[in-house]
C-alpha positions as CSV (number, residue, x, y, z in Angstrom):
1,M,0.0,0.1,-0.1
2,D,1.2,3.5,-0.9
3,A,-0.4,6.3,0.9
4,T,0.3,9.8,2.5
5,V,-0.5,9.9,6.4
6,A,-0.8,12.6,8.9
7,V,1.4,12.6,12.0
8,S,-1.0,12.4,15.1
9,A,1.5,12.6,17.7
10,V,5.3,12.8,18.4
11,R,6.7,11.5,21.9
12,D,10.3,11.6,23.3
13,V,10.9,8.2,24.5
14,G,14.8,8.3,25.0
15,P,18.1,10.2,24.1
16,E,17.6,11.5,20.6
17,T,14.7,8.8,20.2
18,V,11.1,9.9,19.2
19,A,7.9,7.7,18.7
20,L,5.9,8.8,15.7
21,E,2.2,8.0,15.9
22,L,0.8,8.0,12.3
23,E,-2.6,7.9,11.2
24,S,-3.3,4.5,9.7
25,P,-4.6,4.8,6.0
26,E,-8.1,3.1,5.0
27,G,-7.4,-0.7,4.8
28,F,-3.8,-0.6,6.1
29,D,-3.0,-3.6,8.5
30,A,0.4,-4.8,9.8
31,E,1.7,-7.2,12.2
32,P,4.2,-6.3,15.3
33,G,7.9,-6.7,13.8
34,Q,6.8,-5.8,10.2
35,F,8.2,-2.4,8.7
36,V,6.9,0.3,6.6
37,K,8.9,2.6,4.2
38,L,8.6,6.5,5.1
39,S,9.4,8.9,2.5
40,T,9.2,12.7,1.8
41,T,10.7,15.6,-0.3
42,I,13.1,18.1,1.2
43,D,14.4,21.0,-0.8
44,G,13.4,19.3,-3.9
45,D,15.2,16.1,-3.1
46,G,13.5,12.9,-2.1
47,Y,14.3,10.7,0.7
48,A,13.2,7.3,2.2
49,R,14.0,5.0,4.9
50,F,12.4,2.0,6.4
51,Y,11.3,1.8,10.0
52,T,9.5,-1.0,12.1
53,L,6.4,-0.9,13.8
54,S,6.8,-0.2,17.4
55,S,3.2,-0.6,18.3
56,P,1.6,-3.8,19.2
57,G,-0.8,-3.5,16.4
58,V,-2.6,-1.1,14.0
59,D,-5.9,0.5,14.9
60,D,-6.6,4.2,13.9
61,T,-3.0,4.8,14.5
62,F,0.5,2.9,14.5
63,E,3.8,4.0,15.7
64,V,7.3,3.8,14.6
65,T,10.2,4.7,16.7
66,V,13.1,7.0,15.2
67,G,16.5,7.2,16.7
68,V,19.0,9.8,15.6
69,D,22.7,10.1,16.2
70,P,23.3,14.0,16.0
71,E,26.8,13.4,14.6
72,E,25.5,11.3,11.7
73,A,22.1,12.5,11.1
74,G,21.4,13.3,7.5
75,P,18.4,15.6,6.4
76,F,15.7,12.9,6.6
77,S,16.7,12.0,10.0
78,R,16.5,15.5,11.2
79,F,13.2,16.1,9.4
80,L,11.8,13.1,11.3
81,I,13.0,14.0,14.4
82,D,11.7,17.4,14.1
83,L,8.2,16.4,13.1
84,E,5.2,17.6,15.0
85,A,1.7,16.5,14.9
86,G,-0.1,17.6,11.8
87,G,2.8,17.0,9.6
88,E,2.7,14.5,6.8
89,L,4.7,11.6,5.4
90,D,4.4,9.2,2.5
91,I,4.2,5.7,3.4
92,S,4.6,2.3,1.6
93,G,4.2,-1.2,3.2
94,P,4.0,-3.1,5.3
95,F,6.8,-5.3,4.5
96,G,8.8,-8.0,6.2
97,E,8.3,-11.6,7.3
98,S,10.0,-11.6,10.7
99,Y,7.0,-10.6,12.8
100,Y,4.7,-11.9,15.7
101,E,2.4,-14.7,14.7
102,G,0.9,-15.6,18.2
103,E,3.7,-17.8,19.5
104,S,3.1,-18.9,23.1
105,R,6.5,-17.4,24.1
106,V,8.6,-14.6,22.5
107,V,12.1,-13.8,22.8
108,V,13.2,-10.6,21.4
109,L,16.8,-9.6,21.0
110,A,17.2,-5.9,20.3
111,G,20.1,-3.5,19.8
112,G,19.6,0.2,19.5
113,P,16.5,1.0,17.4
114,G,15.5,-2.7,17.8
115,I,13.8,-1.8,20.9
116,G,10.9,-0.5,18.7
117,P,9.8,-3.8,17.6
118,A,11.0,-5.4,20.7
119,V,8.5,-3.7,22.7
120,G,5.7,-3.9,20.2
121,I,6.1,-7.7,20.0
122,A,6.2,-8.4,23.5
123,E,3.1,-6.0,24.3
124,A,1.3,-8.0,21.6
125,A,2.3,-11.2,23.3
126,V,1.3,-10.2,26.6
127,A,-1.9,-8.7,25.6
128,D,-2.7,-12.3,24.0
129,G,-2.0,-14.0,27.4
130,N,1.4,-15.2,26.1
131,E,5.0,-15.0,27.5
132,A,7.5,-12.5,26.5
133,A,11.4,-11.9,27.2
134,I,13.4,-8.9,26.0
135,V,17.2,-8.8,25.8
136,Y,18.2,-5.2,25.1
137,R,21.7,-3.9,24.6
138,T,22.1,-0.3,24.9
139,D,23.9,2.5,27.0
140,A,20.9,4.7,26.4
141,P,17.6,3.1,27.0
142,A,14.5,4.1,25.0
143,H,11.0,3.2,26.0
144,E,11.8,3.0,29.7
145,D,8.2,3.5,30.5
146,R,7.1,0.5,28.2
147,L,9.8,-1.7,29.5
148,A,8.7,-1.0,33.2
149,A,5.2,-1.7,32.3
150,L,6.1,-5.1,30.7
151,R,8.0,-6.2,33.7
152,D,5.1,-5.4,36.0
153,S,2.9,-7.8,33.8
154,G,5.4,-10.6,33.9
155,A,7.6,-10.1,30.9
156,A,11.4,-10.8,31.5
157,V,13.5,-7.5,30.5
158,D,17.2,-7.6,30.4
159,V,19.4,-4.6,29.6
160,V,22.9,-5.4,28.8
161,A,25.5,-2.5,28.5
162,E,27.1,-1.8,25.0
163,G,30.4,-3.9,24.6
164,E,29.2,-6.8,27.2
165,S,28.6,-10.2,25.9
166,L,25.0,-11.2,25.2
167,D,25.6,-14.9,25.9
168,D,24.4,-15.0,29.7
169,A,21.4,-12.9,29.1
170,V,20.5,-14.8,26.0
171,A,20.9,-18.2,27.7
172,A,18.7,-17.1,30.6
173,A,15.9,-15.7,28.7
174,L,15.5,-19.1,26.5
175,T,13.2,-21.8,27.9
176,R,13.2,-24.0,25.0
177,A,9.4,-24.3,25.2
178,A,8.0,-25.9,22.1
179,D,6.3,-22.7,20.6
180,E,9.1,-20.3,21.8
181,Q,10.1,-18.0,18.9
182,V,13.2,-15.8,18.9
183,F,13.4,-12.6,17.1
184,V,16.6,-10.5,16.5
185,Y,16.4,-6.8,15.5
186,G,19.2,-4.4,15.0
187,F,22.3,-3.4,12.9
188,A,24.7,-5.7,11.5
189,D,27.0,-5.6,14.3
190,F,24.3,-6.5,16.9
191,V,22.7,-9.0,14.6
192,N,26.2,-10.8,14.4
193,D,26.6,-10.7,18.2
194,A,23.1,-11.8,18.8
195,T,23.3,-15.0,16.5
196,S,26.7,-15.9,18.0
197,A,25.0,-16.0,21.5
198,L,22.2,-18.0,19.9
199,D,24.6,-20.4,18.6
200,A,26.6,-20.7,22.0
201,A,22.9,-21.5,23.4
202,G,22.6,-24.4,20.8
203,L,20.3,-22.4,18.4
204,G,21.0,-22.4,14.6
205,P,20.2,-19.4,12.3
206,D,16.8,-20.9,11.3
207,D,15.7,-20.8,14.7
208,A,15.2,-17.0,14.9
209,K,13.4,-14.4,12.8
210,V,16.1,-11.9,12.1
211,E,15.7,-8.3,10.9
212,N,19.0,-6.6,10.1
213,F,18.8,-2.9,9.9
214,G,22.1,-2.7,7.9
């Protein structure tokens, strides 16, 4: 689907991180873990990037989480971080096959912006009466209020500092339940570390749904 949508709300959710709540176009549907392409024109030049949903589903609105490194931010990143309610974006999608499908237990390994789909998937699982665990590697946590709410609901949340091994946290999060599904979301370095931790725990590459942000 291709559509132009309005921004209904913008919330600060962490250091240099905002959550954009976007109005859902008619007929739009997406699952937690899928992603959309956001695009616009700035000073006559077209820009586009992909962002994974950070909401547990789609109703009248849906959410994506945008993190920006001030030292590396380009025109589009600065445009997104400065958006206000009432602004507009073009969207395409949804895309992706690494999404929540009602599994009885989800384990989401998230690095950096991977926290967006992590909280969305975990919240969807908890709402369905299923179990959830998140292993989140960062030195600047985002969505801390949602992570706290997930802990209160019984989900396991482990925040690992940058540079530390994921092996122990990943091993502790896994239960090997029959319908347990592992998800991995993050940039390439994190994905490599996460899959190595899964390998150390005895899980192969086909045992996880992986979305590499590049």
